[in-house]
FIPAGU-657688 format. One record per residue (C-alpha): residue in three letters; x, y, z. Coordinates in steps of 0.05 Angstrom, whole numbers, plus 5000, padded with zeros to 4 digits. Last residue first. Layout:
! residues N
ALAXYZ
...
***
This chain:
! residues 88
UNK439048924728
UNK443548324743
UNK449748654715
UNK448849234764
UNK448248744822
UNK454548394800
UNK458149064798
UNK455849194870
UNK458548524893
UNK465048644856
UNK465849304892
UNK464448984959
UNK469848464948
UNK474948934918
UNK473849474970
UNK474448945025
UNK481148744996
UNK483549464997
UNK481049545069
UNK484848915089
UNK491249195057
UNK490149845094
UNK489749495161
UNK495749045146
UNK499949665130
UNK497150055188
UNK499149555242
UNK497049905306
UNK490250175287
UNK487250715332
UNK487551245278
UNK481351025240
UNK481151475178
UNK481650885130
UNK475950525166
UNK471451135161
UNK473151195087
UNK471150465078
UNK464450535114
UNK462551175078
UNK464250905010
UNK460450255023
UNK454350655046
UNK454751064982
UNK455250434940
UNK449350124977
UNK445150744964
UNK447050724890
UNK445149994887
UNK438450144920
UNK437250694868
UNK438450174813
UNK433349704843
UNK427950234850
UNK429450534781
UNK423850204742
UNK424949994670
UNK422550404610
UNK428350894615
UNK433550354602
UNK439550704571
UNK439151284620
UNK438250844681
UNK444050394658
UNK448551004650
UNK446651234719
UNK448350554747
UNK455050554712
UNK456551244741
UNK455150984811
UNK460050414800
UNK465250884771
UNK464651344831
UNK465350754879
UNK471750534845
UNK474651224837
UNK473251454908
UNK475850814939
UNK482150844897
UNK483151584916
UNK482451414990
UNK487550864982
UNK492351324947
UNK491751845003
UNK492951315057
UNK499351135023
UNK503150654978
UNK500050005000
***
């Protein structure tokens, strides 16, 4: 892990891309309802908030392992959100 700043940028880019993908889906499918897509956006925002809160936690002793775990959690939760988008 390079730095806390890079991890925050990664979280921001991944979640931003997921939300953008949902908006693109909504634009290209105007005849379908947006209840499920809005739920995905809410989940993405919750994921963003949770991960940023974990990054800003200063009570961690081993920061390298902590940041690596956050990065892995970002991958897992990001893939789950992407799978939800693909299922729309």
